[in-house]
C-alpha positions as CSV (number, residue, x, y, z in Angstrom):
1,X,43.3,0.3,-64.0
2,X,42.5,-0.1,-60.2
3,X,45.6,-1.2,-58.5
4,X,44.5,-1.3,-54.9
5,X,45.4,-4.6,-53.6
6,X,43.8,-4.8,-50.3
7,X,40.5,-3.9,-48.7
8,X,39.5,-2.4,-45.3
9,X,37.3,-4.6,-43.1
10,X,35.7,-1.5,-41.3
11,X,32.1,-1.8,-41.7
12,X,32.3,-5.2,-43.5
13,X,29.3,-7.5,-42.5
14,X,30.6,-10.7,-41.0
15,X,28.9,-13.8,-39.8
16,X,31.0,-16.3,-37.8
17,X,29.9,-19.7,-36.8
18,X,31.6,-21.2,-33.7
19,X,32.9,-17.4,-32.8
20,X,33.0,-18.1,-29.0
21,X,35.9,-20.8,-28.5
22,X,39.2,-21.5,-30.4
23,X,40.1,-20.1,-33.8
24,X,36.6,-18.7,-34.1
25,X,36.7,-16.6,-31.0
26,X,40.5,-15.2,-32.1
27,X,39.0,-14.4,-35.5
28,X,35.9,-12.7,-33.9
29,X,38.0,-10.4,-31.4
30,X,40.5,-9.7,-34.2
31,X,37.8,-8.4,-36.7
32,X,36.0,-6.5,-33.9
33,X,39.3,-4.5,-33.5
34,X,39.4,-3.8,-37.2
35,X,35.9,-2.2,-37.1
36,X,33.9,-4.8,-38.9
37,X,30.2,-5.5,-38.2
38,X,29.9,-8.8,-36.5
39,X,27.1,-11.5,-35.6
40,X,28.5,-14.6,-34.2
41,X,26.7,-17.9,-32.8
42,X,28.1,-20.6,-30.2
43,X,26.4,-23.3,-28.2
44,X,27.3,-22.2,-24.6
45,X,25.6,-19.0,-23.2
46,X,28.8,-18.2,-20.8
47,X,31.5,-18.2,-23.5
48,X,29.2,-16.2,-26.0
49,X,28.9,-13.5,-23.5
50,X,32.4,-13.7,-22.5
51,X,33.4,-13.0,-26.1
52,X,30.9,-10.2,-26.8
53,X,32.5,-8.6,-23.6
54,X,35.7,-8.7,-24.8
55,X,34.9,-7.5,-28.2
56,X,33.0,-4.4,-26.6
57,X,29.7,-5.4,-28.4
58,X,26.2,-5.7,-27.1
59,X,24.3,-8.8,-26.7
60,X,22.7,-8.4,-30.2
61,X,26.0,-9.2,-31.8
62,X,25.3,-12.9,-31.2
63,X,23.2,-15.9,-30.0
64,X,23.2,-19.3,-28.7
65,X,22.7,-21.7,-31.6
66,X,23.9,-25.4,-32.7
67,X,24.9,-25.5,-36.2
68,X,24.0,-29.2,-36.3
69,X,20.1,-28.3,-35.4
70,X,18.5,-27.5,-38.8
71,X,15.8,-25.5,-37.0
72,X,18.6,-23.0,-35.9
73,X,19.6,-22.2,-39.3
74,X,17.0,-19.7,-40.4
75,X,16.7,-18.3,-36.8
76,X,20.4,-17.5,-37.1
77,X,20.2,-15.9,-40.5
78,X,16.9,-14.1,-39.2
79,X,18.8,-12.4,-36.5
80,X,22.0,-11.9,-38.6
81,X,19.8,-10.0,-41.0
82,X,18.2,-7.9,-38.7
83,X,21.5,-7.2,-37.2
84,X,23.7,-6.5,-40.0
85,X,21.3,-6.0,-43.1
86,X,23.5,-7.8,-45.5
87,X,26.4,-10.3,-45.2
88,X,29.4,-9.6,-46.9
89,X,31.3,-12.5,-45.7
90,X,30.6,-15.9,-43.8
91,X,33.2,-17.6,-41.8
92,X,32.4,-21.1,-40.7
93,X,34.4,-22.3,-37.7
94,X,32.1,-24.2,-35.8
95,X,33.6,-28.1,-35.5
96,X,34.0,-30.7,-33.2
97,X,37.0,-33.2,-32.7
98,X,36.4,-36.9,-32.5
99,X,37.5,-40.5,-31.9
100,X,38.1,-43.4,-34.4
101,X,34.7,-44.3,-35.9
102,X,34.8,-47.9,-34.3
103,X,35.1,-46.1,-30.8
104,X,32.4,-43.8,-31.2
105,X,28.6,-44.4,-30.7
106,X,26.4,-44.0,-33.8
107,X,24.6,-40.8,-32.6
108,X,27.8,-39.5,-31.6
109,X,29.9,-39.6,-34.9
110,X,26.8,-38.6,-36.8
111,X,26.7,-35.4,-34.8
112,X,30.3,-34.6,-35.4
113,X,29.3,-35.1,-39.2
114,X,26.4,-32.8,-38.9
115,X,28.2,-30.0,-37.0
116,X,31.5,-30.2,-39.2
117,X,30.3,-30.9,-42.7
118,X,26.8,-30.5,-42.9
119,X,26.3,-27.5,-40.8
120,X,29.2,-25.8,-43.0
121,X,27.1,-26.7,-46.2
122,X,23.9,-25.1,-44.5
123,X,25.4,-22.0,-43.5
124,X,27.1,-21.6,-47.1
125,X,23.7,-22.0,-48.6
126,X,22.3,-19.6,-46.2
127,X,25.0,-17.0,-46.8
128,X,24.6,-17.8,-50.7
129,X,20.9,-17.1,-50.6
130,X,22.1,-13.6,-49.9
131,X,25.3,-13.3,-51.4
132,X,23.9,-14.2,-55.1
133,X,21.4,-11.5,-55.1
134,X,24.0,-8.9,-54.9
135,X,26.7,-10.8,-57.1
136,X,29.4,-10.4,-54.3
137,X,30.5,-12.1,-51.1
138,X,33.1,-14.3,-49.3
139,X,32.9,-17.8,-47.9
140,X,35.8,-18.7,-45.8
141,X,35.7,-22.3,-44.4
142,X,37.9,-23.5,-41.7
143,X,39.2,-27.2,-42.6
144,X,42.3,-28.9,-41.5
145,X,45.4,-30.6,-42.7
146,X,43.9,-33.8,-41.3
147,X,42.8,-35.2,-44.6
148,X,46.4,-34.9,-45.8
149,X,48.2,-36.4,-42.9
150,X,45.7,-39.0,-42.2
151,X,46.7,-39.4,-38.4
152,X,45.7,-42.5,-36.4
153,X,42.6,-41.4,-34.4
154,X,41.3,-39.0,-37.0
155,X,39.2,-41.0,-39.3
156,X,35.7,-39.2,-38.5
157,X,37.3,-35.8,-38.3
158,X,39.3,-36.0,-41.3
159,X,36.5,-37.3,-43.2
160,X,34.4,-34.1,-42.3
161,X,37.4,-31.7,-43.1
162,X,38.0,-33.7,-46.5
163,X,34.2,-33.1,-47.4
164,X,34.8,-29.3,-46.8
165,X,37.8,-29.3,-48.8
166,X,36.1,-31.0,-52.0
167,X,32.7,-29.1,-51.4
168,X,34.7,-25.7,-51.5
169,X,36.9,-26.4,-54.3
170,X,34.0,-27.5,-56.5
171,X,31.5,-24.6,-55.3
172,X,34.2,-21.9,-56.2
173,X,34.1,-23.2,-59.9
174,X,30.3,-23.1,-59.6
175,X,30.0,-19.3,-58.2
176,X,33.2,-17.8,-59.1
177,X,31.7,-16.2,-62.0
178,X,29.2,-14.2,-59.6
179,X,32.0,-12.4,-58.0
180,X,31.8,-14.6,-54.7
181,X,35.1,-15.8,-53.5
182,X,35.7,-19.2,-51.5
183,X,38.8,-19.8,-49.4
184,X,39.6,-22.9,-47.4
185,X,41.9,-22.2,-44.3
186,X,43.9,-25.6,-43.4
187,X,45.4,-25.1,-40.0
188,X,47.6,-27.5,-38.6
189,X,48.0,-28.0,-34.8
190,X,46.7,-25.3,-33.0
191,X,46.0,-24.6,-29.3
192,X,42.2,-24.6,-28.8
193,X,39.5,-26.0,-26.6
194,X,39.5,-28.8,-29.0
195,X,42.9,-30.1,-27.9
196,X,42.9,-33.1,-25.6
197,X,45.8,-31.8,-23.7
198,X,45.8,-29.4,-21.0
199,X,46.3,-25.7,-21.3
200,X,50.0,-26.2,-19.7
201,X,50.8,-28.9,-22.2
202,X,49.4,-26.7,-25.2
203,X,51.7,-23.8,-24.0
204,X,54.7,-26.0,-24.0
205,X,53.8,-27.4,-27.4
206,X,53.6,-23.8,-28.8
207,X,56.8,-22.9,-27.1
208,X,58.5,-25.8,-28.8
209,X,57.1,-24.9,-32.0
210,X,54.8,-27.9,-32.1
211,X,51.5,-25.9,-32.1
212,X,50.2,-22.5,-33.2
213,X,48.4,-19.8,-31.4
214,X,44.6,-19.4,-32.5
215,X,45.3,-15.8,-33.2
216,X,48.1,-16.8,-35.9
217,X,44.9,-18.6,-38.0
218,X,43.1,-15.3,-37.2
219,X,45.7,-13.5,-39.0
220,X,45.3,-16.0,-41.9
221,X,41.6,-15.3,-42.4
222,X,42.0,-11.7,-42.3
223,X,44.8,-11.8,-44.9
224,X,42.3,-13.7,-47.1
225,X,39.5,-11.2,-46.4
226,X,41.5,-8.2,-47.1
227,X,42.8,-9.0,-50.6
228,X,41.3,-7.0,-53.6
229,X,37.9,-8.5,-55.1
230,X,40.2,-9.9,-57.8
231,X,42.2,-12.1,-55.8
232,X,40.6,-15.1,-54.3
233,X,42.9,-17.0,-51.7
234,X,41.5,-20.4,-52.5
235,X,43.6,-22.3,-50.2
236,X,45.9,-21.1,-47.2
237,X,47.7,-24.1,-45.2
238,X,49.2,-22.9,-42.1
239,X,51.2,-25.3,-40.0
240,X,53.4,-24.7,-36.8
241,X,57.1,-25.1,-37.8
242,X,57.2,-28.8,-36.0
243,X,54.1,-30.2,-37.3
244,X,53.5,-33.8,-36.0
245,X,52.0,-35.9,-39.3
246,X,51.1,-39.2,-37.4
């Protein structure tokens, strides 16, 4: 019996959405160090170029795209196919923060839903179209503890993340027999571009144990990716030791 408990990421073909900022960027750089073959997308040209430079990868390892744009989905997968050939794993990191529903314009809250929830489903569908042919693959979806803590001000954001959780846990039952794994990562408070506080305030919160580095969430993602094909880390919740819950 094969008792190998972990697998190498060297040469693994991985598509990351939102890989140019925050948790996505930290994950992209960590995977590059592990020798994975990568393709990522981000909305802005400058962060994309900087991320690829830090990863020591050429411009063909990423492109500018908006996960909320339906027309971009096929373009991204066509580019990823050309770069990687196949996709062994999809990591959905692209997301936006939000204000309470009644404080947002209709177009704005709809854009958050299209980015956080609909975009995640669209890219999961694109990856599944490829993975199901091979009966192998791994979807890693970045959610949040927001649906559980239900903090004031997070009604729209929490709704999108709750949708990801329900989608992933149900999808896992639908495709598990196809040897495709589904992992949900639920970060607590993390120092990223999404935070409204300043960088100095983030550093202070991290020092006080009230916030995590994005790199710590990246390590959790790598843990899930490196388990044996028998093991599906279905849900991994990662919080700072003094997580605020209101």
